[in-house]
N, C-alpha and C positions, 0 to 999 in steps of 0.2 A: 502491499500499499504504498501513496506519495501523495502530498501535496503542494503542488507546482504550481508559477504562475509561469504564464507566456504572454510573449509581444512580438508584434511583425508589424513594420512598418517600408517593406521591402517594396511595395507597389503604390500604385493611387490606394489604395486601402489600408486602414490604420485598424487594430484588433489588439483583441486583451481577452485571455483567457485563462481560467481559474479551474485545473484538476485537484479533485480530492476523492481517494478512494473510491475511481472511478466514476466518479461524477463529473460533470460537465457544468459550467454557466459561459459564456462568452460573449463579447461583445465586438461587432463588424461595424466599419462605417467606410464610405468611399471618401473621402476628405486630402484631395491633391492639395500639399504645401499647408498641412494644418498638423501633421504627425506629430509637432513638438506639444503644440497646445491639446490635443487630445487624447496623447497616450495617458497622461498620469492622472486623471478625472476617471478615464476607463478603469485602468488599476482602483483606483479610492471606490468607486460605484461595486467594483466586483467583490473585492474585500468588504465593505459595508455590506453586502449582499447576502455573503458567508456567512459573516459577523465573524471576521478571522483576520487577526493581527499579521503583519508583513513577517515578522518573526517566529510566527507558528510555518510557516512555508519550510518544507525540504532543500527546494532552489525554485533557480528562475531560470526558465528558457526564453531564449531568442529564435528569431528567423538571421541566422549569421548571412545569406546569401545565398546564391547571387541575385541581384534584385539591382534597384536604384541605389547609386551610389552614396547619396544623401541622405534616403533614407536608413541605411544598413547603420550606416553610422550614427543615424537620431536613437534607433531601437538598442544598437550596444552601448552607445552612451547612457541611454535610461536605465538599461538592465542592469548595468556595472554601479550605477550610483544606486541605485534600489539594492543592489549586492553586497556593496559595500555597508551600507548602513545596517543592514541587517543580520551581517556577516553570515552572507548563503553560497553557496557555489554558483557558476550558470554554467548551465547547458545550451550549446549554439548547435541551431538544425536548421538544414536545409530545405531552402525555400523550394527547391527544386521537390524535394521528397513530398515533402506537406502539398504541393500539388500531386503526386503520384499516389499518394492516401487516402486525399480527396476523390481521385477518381474513382478507386478501388471501393470508398466506405457509400459513395451517394450513386455508383452507375455500377459496382460490381464487377468492374473491370477487371481483367487479370496479368493485363500485358497492358504495360503504360509509358508514352514517351510524353516527359513535360520539359517544355521549353517556353523559356520567355525573352521576350525582347530585349537584345542587349545593346540597339541602336547600333547606331557605324557599319548598318549591313550585314549586323551578326544577329546568331542567338545564342543565349545559354542552354544548355540540353543534356540531359540525362532518361536513362530508358530501365526501364524494372520491371521486374515480374512480383505479382501483387496476390498473395496468398494468406486469409484468415489472421487482417490486418497485419501481416508484415510483408514486410518490402525487401528485394534482395535486388540489387542492383547488375545489368548486364551490360549497361554503357554508361563508363565514368564521366560525371560530368566534364561537359568543356565550354570554350566558346568558340562558334566555328560560324562560318557562311552556312545560311539555310542551304546552298548548293550544294556545299559539300556535306553533309547529312548521312548518312549511311545507318542501317538496320544491325542492329548486333549479330555477330557471327552466328549464334544459335538459334535465328529467329526462326526457319523452319516456315511454313505456311499461317504460323499464325495471324491472327487481327490481333492491330494495336488499337488504343485509343488513344490521342493527342490532346493534350490537357496545358493550358497557358496562354499568353499573349505571342508568345513566337510563332503561334499556328494561323497568326494573321498573315504571316509569310507561305502559308502553303504552297499555293502558285511558283514560288521560285523553288521547290523544294523538287528534286527528284524523282520520276515517274513509279519508281518503285517503292517511295515512301507514301505514295500519294495512294498505292494501289493499296495496300496494305491498312488504310487508316480509314474503313467506313463512316467514322465518327471525329468528328474533333471539335474541341472548346473552349475556342481562342477567348472567351470572357470572364473564364475562371481566375482567381486571384488566390496568392498562397494567404491564410487564415491561421490566427494564432491558436483557433481550436484543433488543427491540424499539428502543429508544432508541439501544442501540448501532449497531443497522444502519444505522437513519438519521442518526447522527450520521458514519459511514462512508462514508456515500454522499455526506454534506455534504463532506466531507473531498475525496474523490475528486474532487467540482467546484470543489475549489479554495479552499472557506471554512474558514477558519484558528480562526473561535470568536471569544473576548474576552478578554480581561484579568481575572482574578478581583477584580476590583473592581467589576466590572461586572454581575456576577450577579443576576438580577434574576426571582423567582417572578413567573409569568402566574396571578392568581388571575379575571379578566376581570370580576371585579366590587369596590368598595372597603368593601363590607359585610362584618362577620365572618357567618361560616356557621355561626351557632347563637344560640338566642333563650334568653333566661331560662324558665322555667317558669310 
């Protein structure tokens, strides 16, 4: 059993979730450029609803990326500040894995390719096999041009579900990718509720996170995510 708080600001959405002994409450809001203003009130709302003090948590989880550079830094910074104040460990969770878990949880997908628009004509992408709420990576997370995306070597004739904003670029992807994706969900965004579920599963496996000073957003590339006009 575990009691975990999860935060995410990796996209235009701002979300927070509280996991306690298999129960989950959460907040999700589309709030472009409002993450700094909205995340802490969300945390306060959830803790108040659960009648729980921050110090009663076992750990704080956050979407460590990939995603919006600014959003990742905001979520990591807020998680770090909360963890320092309450002397809690931090658990970084992949936003691509969170998307894959959402596809499995809500649409019962067993083979998922999660992709996020990385700007600069590239996507962040990872592929997963999903069963009973568990994810097995079968394509290492990476940043690539849509035209270079390939299926995992062991794909066979499986159908895949595509989820995340990267699938807005489906028309630019190879025909073999398009042929095995009968459905794509390009409007789905990473959410703290799935980050909380993944962190709770990791906690149950004995993973106990890292100290606050070790917080590390995962950008997958070191370039800036924008260009001057």
